[in-house]
C-alpha positions as CSV (number, residue, x, y, z in Angstrom):
1,X,0.0,0.0,0.0
2,X,1.3,3.5,-0.9
3,X,2.6,5.6,1.9
4,X,0.3,8.4,0.9
5,X,-2.6,6.0,1.3
6,X,-1.5,4.9,4.8
7,X,-1.2,8.5,5.8
8,X,-4.7,9.3,4.5
9,X,-6.1,6.3,6.4
10,X,-4.4,7.4,9.6
11,X,-5.8,11.0,9.2
12,X,-9.3,10.1,8.0
13,X,-10.0,6.6,9.3
14,X,-13.8,6.7,9.0
15,X,-14.5,7.7,5.5
16,X,-17.6,5.8,4.1
17,X,-16.7,3.1,1.5
18,X,-18.4,2.9,-1.9
19,X,-19.5,0.1,-4.1
20,X,-20.5,-0.4,-7.7
21,X,-18.1,2.2,-9.2
22,X,-15.1,0.0,-10.1
23,X,-15.1,-3.3,-11.9
24,X,-12.3,-5.8,-12.9
25,X,-13.3,-7.5,-16.2
26,X,-12.3,-10.9,-17.5
27,X,-9.3,-9.5,-19.4
28,X,-7.8,-7.8,-16.3
29,X,-9.0,-4.3,-17.2
30,X,-10.1,-1.9,-14.6
31,X,-13.4,-0.2,-15.5
32,X,-15.1,2.9,-14.1
33,X,-18.9,2.6,-13.8
34,X,-20.9,5.8,-13.6
35,X,-24.5,5.9,-12.3
36,X,-25.9,5.0,-15.8
37,X,-23.6,2.0,-16.1
38,X,-24.7,0.8,-12.6
39,X,-28.4,1.2,-13.4
40,X,-28.0,-0.7,-16.7
41,X,-25.7,-3.4,-15.2
42,X,-23.0,-2.3,-17.8
43,X,-19.3,-3.1,-17.2
44,X,-18.3,0.5,-17.6
45,X,-15.5,2.3,-19.3
46,X,-11.9,0.9,-19.3
47,X,-9.4,3.0,-17.5
48,X,-6.5,4.0,-19.8
49,X,-4.5,6.3,-17.6
50,X,-1.3,4.4,-16.8
51,X,-0.6,6.3,-13.6
52,X,-4.2,5.6,-12.3
53,X,-3.9,2.0,-13.3
54,X,-0.6,1.7,-11.4
55,X,-2.2,3.4,-8.3
56,X,-5.1,0.9,-8.3
57,X,-2.7,-2.0,-8.8
58,X,-0.6,-1.0,-5.8
59,X,-3.5,-0.6,-3.5
60,X,-5.7,-3.6,-4.4
61,X,-6.6,-5.7,-1.4
62,X,-8.9,-8.3,0.0
63,X,-10.9,-7.9,3.2
64,X,-11.8,-10.5,5.8
65,X,-15.1,-11.2,4.1
66,X,-13.5,-12.0,0.7
67,X,-14.4,-8.7,-0.8
68,X,-11.8,-7.1,-3.0
69,X,-11.3,-3.3,-2.9
70,X,-9.1,-0.5,-4.0
71,X,-7.9,1.8,-1.2
72,X,-8.3,5.2,-2.7
73,X,-6.7,7.4,-0.1
74,X,-9.0,7.3,2.9
75,X,-11.9,5.7,1.0
76,X,-12.3,2.0,0.3
77,X,-13.7,1.4,-3.2
78,X,-15.1,-2.1,-3.4
79,X,-14.5,-3.9,-6.7
80,X,-17.1,-5.7,-8.8
81,X,-15.6,-8.8,-10.4
82,X,-16.6,-10.1,-13.8
83,X,-15.2,-13.5,-12.8
84,X,-12.1,-13.8,-10.6
85,X,-10.1,-11.3,-8.5
86,X,-7.0,-12.0,-10.6
87,X,-6.4,-12.3,-14.3
88,X,-3.2,-13.7,-15.7
89,X,-1.2,-13.7,-18.9
90,X,0.8,-16.7,-20.0
91,X,4.2,-16.1,-21.7
92,X,7.7,-17.4,-22.0
93,X,10.6,-15.9,-20.1
94,X,13.9,-15.3,-21.8
95,X,15.1,-18.7,-20.7
96,X,12.1,-20.3,-22.3
97,X,10.3,-21.2,-19.0
98,X,6.6,-20.5,-18.9
99,X,5.5,-17.6,-16.7
100,X,2.2,-16.3,-15.4
101,X,1.8,-12.6,-14.6
102,X,-1.3,-11.1,-13.0
103,X,-3.0,-7.8,-14.0
104,X,-0.9,-5.9,-11.5
105,X,2.3,-7.1,-13.2
106,X,3.3,-9.5,-10.4
107,X,4.2,-13.2,-11.0
108,X,1.6,-15.8,-10.2
109,X,2.9,-19.3,-9.2
110,X,0.2,-21.9,-9.7
111,X,-0.5,-24.9,-7.5
112,X,-3.5,-26.2,-9.4
113,X,-5.4,-25.8,-12.7
114,X,-9.1,-25.9,-13.4
115,X,-11.3,-25.8,-16.5
116,X,-14.9,-24.6,-16.3
117,X,-17.8,-25.6,-18.5
118,X,-17.2,-22.7,-20.9
119,X,-13.6,-23.7,-21.4
120,X,-12.1,-21.0,-19.3
121,X,-8.9,-21.9,-17.5
122,X,-8.3,-20.9,-13.9
123,X,-5.1,-21.2,-11.8
124,X,-5.0,-21.6,-8.1
125,X,-2.3,-20.5,-5.6
126,X,-2.3,-20.6,-1.8
127,X,-1.6,-17.3,0.0
128,X,-0.7,-16.7,3.6
129,X,-3.2,-15.2,6.0
130,X,-3.0,-11.7,4.8
131,X,-4.9,-9.5,2.4
132,X,-4.2,-9.8,-1.3
133,X,-0.9,-8.5,-2.6
134,X,2.3,-7.9,-0.7
135,X,1.5,-4.4,0.6
136,X,1.6,-3.7,4.3
137,X,-1.4,-2.1,5.9
138,X,-1.5,1.2,7.8
139,X,-1.4,0.1,11.4
140,X,-2.5,-2.6,13.8
141,X,-6.2,-1.7,13.6
142,X,-6.1,-1.9,9.9
143,X,-4.4,-5.3,10.1
144,X,-7.2,-6.6,12.3
145,X,-9.7,-5.4,9.8
146,X,-8.1,-6.5,6.6
147,X,-6.3,-9.7,7.6
148,X,-8.0,-13.0,6.5
149,X,-7.3,-16.6,7.2
150,X,-5.0,-18.5,4.8
151,X,-7.0,-18.8,1.6
152,X,-6.7,-20.0,-2.0
153,X,-6.4,-17.3,-4.6
154,X,-7.7,-17.9,-8.1
155,X,-6.8,-16.3,-11.4
156,X,-8.5,-16.5,-14.8
157,X,-6.3,-17.0,-17.8
158,X,-6.8,-14.2,-20.3
159,X,-8.7,-15.7,-23.3
160,X,-6.0,-14.5,-25.8
161,X,-3.7,-17.0,-24.1
162,X,-5.9,-20.1,-24.4
163,X,-4.1,-21.3,-27.5
164,X,-0.7,-21.0,-25.8
165,X,-2.1,-22.9,-22.9
166,X,-3.3,-25.8,-25.0
167,X,0.1,-26.0,-26.6
168,X,1.4,-27.1,-23.2
169,X,-1.5,-29.2,-22.1
170,X,-2.4,-32.8,-22.7
171,X,-6.2,-33.1,-22.7
172,X,-8.2,-36.3,-22.1
173,X,-11.1,-37.2,-24.4
174,X,-13.6,-35.3,-22.2
175,X,-11.8,-32.1,-22.9
176,X,-11.9,-31.1,-19.2
177,X,-9.3,-33.4,-17.6
178,X,-5.6,-34.0,-18.4
179,X,-2.4,-32.2,-17.4
180,X,-0.8,-28.9,-17.9
181,X,3.0,-29.0,-18.4
182,X,4.0,-26.0,-16.3
183,X,7.7,-26.4,-15.8
184,X,10.3,-29.1,-16.7
185,X,9.3,-32.2,-14.7
186,X,6.2,-30.4,-13.3
187,X,2.7,-31.3,-14.7
188,X,-0.4,-29.9,-13.0
189,X,-3.6,-32.0,-13.3
190,X,-6.5,-30.3,-15.0
191,X,-9.6,-30.4,-12.9
192,X,-13.1,-29.6,-13.9
193,X,-15.0,-26.9,-12.0
194,X,-18.4,-25.4,-12.3
195,X,-18.3,-21.6,-13.0
196,X,-21.0,-20.9,-10.4
197,X,-19.0,-22.7,-7.7
198,X,-15.8,-20.6,-8.1
199,X,-16.6,-17.7,-5.7
200,X,-17.5,-20.1,-2.9
201,X,-14.6,-22.5,-3.6
202,X,-12.1,-19.6,-3.5
203,X,-13.8,-17.5,-0.8
204,X,-14.4,-14.2,-2.7
205,X,-17.4,-12.0,-3.4
206,X,-18.3,-11.3,-7.0
207,X,-20.4,-8.2,-6.2
208,X,-19.8,-6.3,-3.0
209,X,-22.6,-4.0,-4.2
210,X,-25.1,-6.8,-4.3
211,X,-23.8,-8.2,-1.0
212,X,-24.3,-4.8,0.6
213,X,-27.9,-4.5,-0.7
214,X,-28.7,-8.0,0.5
215,X,-27.5,-7.1,4.0
216,X,-29.7,-4.1,4.3
């Protein structure tokens, strides 16, 4: 988390949060949703400003309830998710090894691979009992609020990389099982998963906005 954000949290700790205004789409793009977008259920307009994208990336976190948010100074902006809280790109490093990189530019090391009924590929990794990302939070009170139990984090593979994925996968006849050849001597089994089960399986909230309305 940026120092300026920590300072803002310390100075204004009780600023009301907001929901519905920011969405992460299935290609890892941040989208701003104005009132018309929210009323129509539209995904919103992609953010193109590189400095703003970087700011969101550095201050993207998960709370104890599995809701993902962007800490915008003193205000917490909860994020609507089109599918998963992370989206990864598959590429080859200079040495030829496969790499996965999430939408914030950080490496994503998979422990398991899943394929849903639409052919989307998801990667799982296990994280320690902290909020998403590697950033520190402002103070002990913020740690108590944000920290979560150890949980599995899941990332959707960008659809432009599906062909590259199949180049390194051996599929069974059912098209859902098989293995993904991740690194030399390392093959990860492909496991089927139902799309509707993904949020519960990986303990995240697709729509904090809807969750807030349901709680009223």
